[in-house]
Backbone as a ProteinNet text record, in pm:
[ID]
protein_1_A
[PRIMARY]
VQLVESGGGFAQAGGSLRLSCAASGSSFSINYMAWYRQAPGRERELVARVTGSGATNYLDSTKGRFTISLDNAENTMYLQMNSLKSEDTAVYFCYADLDFTEGYYSHNEEYWGRGTLVTVSS
[TERTIARY]
4829.9	4853.7	4958.2	5074	5155.9	5124.9	5125.3	5154.5	5306.4	5385.8	5511	5527.4	5542.4	5575	5721.5	5742.1	5843.8	5868.3	5995.7	5946.1	5970.9	5992.8	5944.4	6075.5	6103	6247.3	6230.7	6327	6373.4	6355	6259.2	6289.4	6280.2	6328.5	6305	6136.4	6096.3	6014.9	6041.3	5925.5	5885.7	5949.5	5987	6028.2	5919.6	5985.9	5903.4	5926.1	5842.2	5902.3	5795.6	5805.7	5702.9	5671.8	5574.1	5560.7	5527.5	5544.9	5462.2	5432.4	5325.7	5285.8	5244.1	5310.9	5268.2	5218.9	5136.1	5035.3	5066.2	5101.6	5150.4	5081.2	5038.7	5035.3	4911	4787.5	4678.9	4624.3	4565.2	4466.6	4340.4	4363.7	4231.2	4233.3	4132.7	4119.5	4094.9	4128.1	4143.5	3988	3921.7	3833.3	3888	3988.6	4012.1	4125.5	4251.8	4369.3	4387.4	4431	4468	4570.5	4642.3	4722.6	4681.1	4718.2	4697.7	4795.5	4836.2	4910.4	4872.8	4982	4987.7	5116.4	5083.2	5167.7	5209.3	5288.9	5341.2	5209.5	5121.9	5045.1	4910.8	4900.8	4774.9	4708.3	4589.3	4504.9	4517.6	4553.2	4554.2	4474.2	4477.6	4406.2	4436.3	4301.2	4308.8	4381.8	4475.2	4550.2	4492.9	4442.5	4409.9	4368.6	4294.1	4213.7	4237.5	4216.5	4157.7	4092.3	3992.2	3933.4	3971	3919.7	4024.6	3957.7	3869.8	3877.2	3949.2	4031.5	4053.4	4040.4	3909.3	3838.6	3939.9	3938.1	4010.3	3966.8	4003.4	3966.5	4107.9	4084.9	4229.8	4166	4250	4241	4259.7	4195.8	4153.2	4294.2	4414.1	4528.8	4633.6	4602.7	4699.8	4595.8	4527.6	4439.6	4554.6	4599.6	4687.1	4856.1	4865.6	4991.9	5051.4	4950.6	4978.7	4873.6	4935.3	4838.9	4877.6	4759.4	4767.5	4732.3	4840.7	4752.9	4780.1	4733.6	4716.4	4740.7	4842.7	4930.1	4810.8	4723.8	4620.2	4723.7	4775.6	4871.1	4967.9	5029.6	5170.8	5090.2	4989.8	4902.6	4994.1	5013.7	5067.8	5036.4	5038.2	4960.2	5125.9	5062.7	5166.9	5100.6	5217.5	5150.8	5273.5	5268.8	5341.4	5311.9	5413.5	5390.2	5457.3	5436.9	5497.2	5456.1	5558.1	5566.8	5523.6	5600.7	5587.7	5597.7	5510.9	5547.6	5551.8	5640.1	5650	5545.9	5391	5304.2	5298.3	5335.7	5322.9	5395.5	5497.3	5598.3	5480.1	5493.8	5422.6	5468	5391.5	5454.3	5278.2	5343.8	5273.7	5196.2	5103.7	5050.4	4970	4999.1	4923.9	4797.6	4692.3	4584.3	4554.7	4462.6	4387.9	4296.5	4148.2	4025.1	4054.9	4071.1	4042.4	3948.5	3938.4	3857.1	3850.8	3821.8	3896.3	3744.9	3710.1	3639.1	3708.2	3601.3	3609.1	3487.4	3493.8	3363.4	3248.5	3125	2991.2	3024.1	3136.3	3189.6	3247.9	3192.6	3348.4	3333.5	3433.3	3444.7	3578	3550.7	3668.9	3716.4	3866.1	3927.4	4061	4053.8	4136.7	4257.5	4353	4546.9	4591.4	4664.6	4749.6	4909.4	4953.4	5138.1	5163.6	5313.2	5344.5	5422.7	5382.2	5415.3	5565.7	5575.3	5678.4	5704.2	5838.5	5852.1	5875.6	5789.3	5791.1	5858.2	5967.5	6032.9	6035.3	5953.5	5988.7	6035.6	6141.1	6231.7	6158.7	6166.4	6123.8	6226.4
-884.4	-1039.7	-1029.2	-1118.1	-1096.7	-1231.2	-1239.3	-1335.7	-1277.9	-1457.7	-1419.5	-1566.1	-1565.1	-1649.7	-1670	-1777.5	-1825.5	-1962.7	-2015	-2124	-2113.3	-1979.4	-1926.1	-1956	-1982.6	-1945.8	-1989.4	-2074.3	-2105.3	-2268.8	-2304.7	-2436.4	-2495.9	-2605.7	-2654.6	-2684.6	-2674.8	-2769.9	-2879.9	-2947.3	-3087.9	-3081.7	-3014	-2985.4	-2955.2	-2944.9	-2926.7	-2814.2	-2735.4	-2616.9	-2650	-2611	-2611.2	-2434.2	-2408.3	-2244.5	-2294.2	-2182	-2215	-2029.1	-2035	-1915	-1912.4	-1873.5	-1870.8	-1718.5	-1755.1	-1638.1	-1646.7	-1517.9	-1497.3	-1344.6	-1322	-1216.4	-1231.9	-1192.3	-1198.2	-1351.9	-1338.6	-1484.6	-1488.8	-1607.2	-1580.3	-1750.6	-1793.1	-1928.1	-1893.8	-2025.6	-1987.4	-2028.4	-1934.6	-1954.3	-2012.8	-1977.1	-2046.3	-1970.2	-2019	-1977	-2006	-1936.5	-1992.2	-1926.2	-1960.3	-1901	-1859.4	-1713.8	-1661.8	-1662.7	-1638.1	-1586.4	-1524	-1428.3	-1322.3	-1324.3	-1345.6	-1335.6	-1217.2	-1172.2	-1027.6	-1065.7	-896.1	-885	-945	-1005.2	-1082.6	-1075.6	-1102.5	-1093.3	-1163	-1128.2	-1232.2	-1324.4	-1457.2	-1565.3	-1663.2	-1745.5	-1811.3	-1964	-2017.6	-2144.1	-2221	-2237.4	-2317.2	-2265.3	-2349.2	-2285.6	-2372.3	-2356.7	-2448.4	-2377.6	-2506.6	-2435.7	-2505.5	-2398.8	-2437	-2597.8	-2669.5	-2830.2	-2891.3	-2825.7	-2879.9	-2944.1	-2881.9	-2931.6	-2769.7	-2872.4	-2825.5	-2795.6	-2687	-2667.4	-2620.7	-2651.7	-2602.1	-2555.7	-2451.8	-2391.5	-2531.7	-2549.3	-2671	-2695.5	-2624.6	-2621.5	-2708.8	-2667.2	-2674.7	-2838.7	-2857.5	-2999.5	-3137.2	-3195.3	-3294.5	-3302	-3167.3	-3136.5	-3070.9	-2963.7	-2923.7	-2956.2	-2957	-2987.6	-2898.3	-2812.3	-2790.3	-2757.7	-2757.9	-2811.7	-2713.3	-2742.3	-2648.1	-2692.6	-2668.5	-2682.4	-2600.4	-2612.7	-2566.3	-2530.1	-2606.8	-2589.9	-2536.1	-2508.4	-2375.9	-2283.6	-2286.5	-2189.6	-2109.8	-2208.9	-2258.4	-2348.7	-2276.1	-2344.2	-2379.5	-2456.7	-2518.7	-2532.1	-2537.9	-2533.8	-2625.4	-2760	-2867.1	-2850	-2776.1	-2800.1	-2887.4	-2977.7	-3073.6	-3069.1	-3109.9	-3096	-2989.2	-2898.5	-2746.5	-2757	-2627	-2585.3	-2423.5	-2374.5	-2225	-2204.3	-2231.6	-2119	-2128.8	-2156.8	-2157	-2055	-1943.3	-1863.8	-1753.3	-1677.8	-1614.6	-1573.2	-1436.5	-1448.5	-1467.4	-1554	-1620.1	-1525.1	-1515.9	-1449.5	-1579.8	-1521.1	-1579.5	-1510.7	-1563.8	-1519.7	-1551.9	-1534.3	-1583.6	-1471.9	-1557.2	-1491.1	-1579.9	-1440.2	-1542.7	-1464.2	-1576.5	-1506.3	-1463	-1349.8	-1312.8	-1314.7	-1426.9	-1386.7	-1379.6	-1254	-1187.1	-1184.7	-1329.2	-1301	-1382.7	-1286.4	-1315.6	-1232.3	-1188.8	-1074.8	-1182	-1212.2	-1217.7	-1138	-1162.5	-1064.5	-1148.7	-1156.8	-1197.1	-1080.3	-1080.4	-977.3	-1076.1	-985.8	-1041.4	-996	-1105.9	-1075.6	-1127.7	-1033.6	-1107.1	-1076.7	-1186.8	-1168.7	-1112.6	-1069.7	-985.3	-1021.6	-1166.1	-1251.9	-1293.2	-1418.8	-1477.5	-1554.8	-1491.3	-1549.8	-1696.4	-1724.5	-1852.1	-1866.8	-1915.8	-1863.1	-2062.2	-2097.6	-2203	-2175.3	-2263.9	-2278.1	-2368.5	-2381.2	-2471.5	-2547.7
-3840.1	-3908.1	-4046.5	-4043.3	-4162.1	-4246	-4377.2	-4410.6	-4532.1	-4496.9	-4549.4	-4616.6	-4744.2	-4827.4	-4889.3	-4901.7	-4931.9	-5040	-5084.5	-5169.2	-5300.6	-5424.3	-5528	-5536.1	-5668	-5774.5	-5895.7	-5940.9	-6081.4	-6092.7	-6197.4	-6212.4	-6358.1	-6408.2	-6577.3	-6571.8	-6677.7	-6730.3	-6681.6	-6601.6	-6585.9	-6383.7	-6370.7	-6221.5	-6122.3	-6022.3	-5887.4	-5802.6	-5745.4	-5609.5	-5555.7	-5413.3	-5291.1	-5274.1	-5267.2	-5174.8	-5048	-4954.4	-4841.7	-4760	-4733.5	-4687.4	-4510.8	-4416	-4294.7	-4247.4	-4176.5	-4125	-4002.6	-3934.6	-3810.9	-3767.5	-3624.2	-3558.4	-3414.8	-3449.9	-3362.8	-3374.5	-3237.5	-3242.8	-3343.8	-3474.9	-3530.9	-3576.8	-3646.1	-3706.9	-3860.8	-3936.8	-4046.9	-4148.3	-4214.1	-4253.9	-4414.1	-4498.6	-4587.3	-4631.9	-4702	-4773	-4910.4	-5011	-5140.7	-5152.4	-5324.7	-5389.3	-5532.8	-5542.3	-5663.2	-5735.5	-5860	-5978.1	-6075	-6104.6	-6229.7	-6270.7	-6407	-6519.8	-6555.8	-6636.9	-6662.1	-6819.3	-6755.9	-6901	-6866.9	-6751.2	-6727.8	-6600	-6587.2	-6455	-6388.3	-6199.4	-6086.8	-6134.1	-6124.5	-6102.2	-5993.1	-5970.9	-5847	-5888.2	-5831	-5831.6	-5747	-5644.1	-5513	-5433.5	-5397.5	-5244.4	-5129.3	-5008.9	-4908.8	-4763.4	-4757.7	-4643.2	-4442.7	-4435.4	-4279.8	-4246.7	-4297.8	-4274.2	-4345.5	-4488.4	-4596.1	-4714.4	-4708.9	-4823.7	-4953	-5053.5	-5172	-5288.2	-5394.3	-5543.7	-5595	-5727.5	-5780.9	-5927	-5966.3	-6134	-6223.9	-6328.1	-6409	-6434.7	-6487.6	-6524.8	-6442.3	-6335.3	-6246.8	-6175.3	-6188.2	-6116.8	-6201.3	-6068.2	-6091.5	-6059	-6120.6	-6067.4	-5974.4	-5904.4	-5775.1	-5664.1	-5537	-5429.8	-5326.4	-5262	-5168.5	-5065.3	-4939	-4822.3	-4660.9	-4580.6	-4500.8	-4336.8	-4260.9	-4141.5	-4054.1	-4010	-3864.7	-3787.6	-3719.5	-3600.5	-3626.8	-3720.6	-3787.5	-3866.3	-3881.3	-3944.9	-4035.4	-4155.7	-4269.3	-4378.7	-4499.5	-4641.6	-4711.6	-4778.6	-4883.7	-5003.9	-5123.8	-5252	-5309.5	-5341.7	-5392	-5558.4	-5588.1	-5758.1	-5849.3	-5908.1	-5952.5	-6108.1	-6202.5	-6345.1	-6411.1	-6375.4	-6385.5	-6526.5	-6599.5	-6745.1	-6714.8	-6851.7	-6875.5	-6836.5	-6861.4	-6821.2	-6704.6	-6610.2	-6486.1	-6410	-6475.1	-6502.8	-6416.5	-6327.1	-6242.4	-6122.6	-6062.3	-5908.3	-5866.8	-5742.7	-5686.9	-5549	-5507.3	-5388.9	-5304.3	-5151.3	-5092.5	-5098.3	-4981.9	-4966.9	-4807	-4742.5	-4623.2	-4578.3	-4542.2	-4486.6	-4357.3	-4263.6	-4103.9	-4041.1	-3929.7	-3842.9	-3698.9	-3668.7	-3512.3	-3417.1	-3320.4	-3239.5	-3092.9	-3036.6	-2927.7	-2850.1	-2756.8	-2705.2	-2790.4	-2778.9	-2855.2	-2992.4	-3027.4	-3156.4	-3229.7	-3380.4	-3467.9	-3608.5	-3631.2	-3805.9	-3868.5	-3998.7	-4086	-4162.5	-4161.7	-4259.8	-4346.8	-4446.3	-4543	-4580.3	-4577	-4613.3	-4743.6	-4794.1	-4912.5	-4892.5	-4872.8	-4928.9	-5029.3	-5034.1	-5088.7	-5260.7	-5238.4	-5375.4	-5355.9	-5404.8	-5466.2	-5607.1	-5664.8	-5853.3	-5828	-5917.9	-6014.3	-6124.1	-6205.9	-6316.4	-6359.2	-6444.6	-6548	-6654.5	-6682.1	-6841	-6928.7	-6999.9	-7149.8	-7177.1
[MASK]
++++++++++++++++++++++++++++++++++++++++++++++++++++++++++++++++++++++++++++++++++++++++++++++++++++++++++++++++++++++++++

């Protein structure tokens, strides 16, 4: 399975960007997917998470500005980021917890994307 992120780049404060993360490879179902970010000198933090059934949760500082969504048919997750702030500048990583079922047996696996840089200038 591969996670391919796209959509990062440069934005002015107050602007918008949309990130995408497409999962491809073996047959699987999505338990949940998430966006994490890591700014220079800081630990990686969870930005937003969406379950396969569509339940979401967000980092407090992104509530009302960011919207996470999941297209199960396309195995693609999105993060719409509005009202961007300079403190949103970071490398954003896609994460997936996937379920693989063969007959009576199932197991889950975790995957990370390589990251996409988001730079917001004030």
